[in-house]
N, C-alpha and C positions, 0 to 999 in steps of 0.2 A: 578428722583433721585433714585439710587439703595438703596434697604434696606439690611442691614447687620444684621446677627445674632450675638448678643452679649451675651456671657455667663457671667453673673455677679455674680452668687452665686451657691453654691453646691446644687444638688437636695436633699440631706439629710436634708437641712434646711426646705424644703417644707413638708417633711414627719415628722418633729419634732423628728428626731432620734439622734440629737446631744446630747451628754452626756447621752445616754441610752445604755444598753447592746445590744439591738437589732441592733445597728449600727455596732457592731462587729460580731454578729452571722449571720445576713442575708447574707453578702457577703461570709462568711465562708461556708455557706450551698450550695452556688452555685459554689464550687470549681470544676474545670474541671476534675481534677484527680479523685475526688470522684465520679463524674457523670460517668466517664469512667469505674471505678471499678463496679459501680452498673449496668451499661448497660451490661458489659461483664458477670456478674453473672446472670442477668435475661435472657440473651440470652441462657445461658447454661441449663436453666430449661427445662426438656423434655416436648414437646408438648403433649405427651401421658397423662401426669398428668392433664393438662388443659382439654384435650378432655374427659378423664374419669370423671372429675368433671362435665362437661357439660352433659354427658350422665346420670349421677346420679341426674341431675336436679338442680345443683348449679348455681346460677347467678354469674355475674362478681364480686360482692362484697364478696359473700361467698367464691368464689374461691380465691380471694385475701387474705381474712382473715384466711381461714382454710388450704389453700394449699401453697400459695406462701410466705406469711410472715413467717410462721414457718421454711420454708426452707432458708429464707433470714436472719435469726437471726445472723449468723456469719458475713456476709458482712455488715449488718447494724451496728453491733458493731464496726467493723473496721472503717467504714466511720465516725461513731460518735467519735471514739477515734482520728482519724486523724483530724477531724474538731476542736475538743477541743485542741489538741496539736498545730495546726496551729494558732488558735486564741490566745492561751497562749503565743506563742513565737513571735507573730507579734509585730512590733514596729512602723512602719510608719503610718499604718492605725489608730491605737489608738491615736497616736500623733495628727492626723488630726481631728478625730471625738470627742475627749475628751479635749476640750480647758480648762475646769475647772480643776485646780490642785487637787481638792478634790475627783474627780471621775476618775482620770487617772489610768491606769493599772500599775502594779508593774514595768515592764520594762521601761515605760516612766517616772515614778516617780524616779527610780534609776538614770536615765540619767539627770533628772532635778536637783538632789541634788549631782551629781557626782563632781562638781567643788569644793565644800567646805566640802567634806567628806573624811576622811582618807582612803587610798587604801585598808587596811585590812577590814574595815567595808563594803566598796563597794563590795569587792570580796565575803564577807560573804553573802551579799544581793543577789549577782548573783548566788551563790550556792543554796541559798534558793529558788530562782525562778526555778531552775532545779528540785527540789525535787518532786513537784506534777506530772510532766510529767514522771519522772522515776517511781514513785509509781503507776501511771496509767498504764504504760506499764507492770510492774510486776504483777499487779492485773489481767489485761486482756490479758496477753501474749498468752494464749491458743486461745482466740477468734481472736486475731490479726493474728496469724499464720494460723489458720483454714480459715479465710476470705481471706487471700492473696492467698491461694492455691485453693480456692473454684471454681474459674473460669478456672482453668488450665485443660489441657487435661491429662487424666490418661492413662498411657502407659503400 
């Protein structure tokens, strides 16, 4: 008799991540675009800097902390901002991992009450959901633009 693989439940249930913020942030951290941005940036760091740190006697951790991470501040800020904005605007994933109405995100809660809410109040709520991302961009605009051009070739 053949055996069949039956998937009966979500792996998040085994990790006890349902109704927790980690269920939102862990998948956002593994975004392929963010990983691509980080890889492109770290590939552009000159090998001469790493070699000079080795000659000076710095180990791998010291090189990372004192050389690489200070250079990577703009791209780390950009990736952090992109992750926050992606997690903030997401709808389907929070709908799946937050079944409890008391812990749902704002976008999911607005959809839940949309049927019996006047349209002007619903639109006001949607505008209020946009305010944090706009404020985040305005505060970190310099870091976003510096991080986006950090891996490019200067001509």
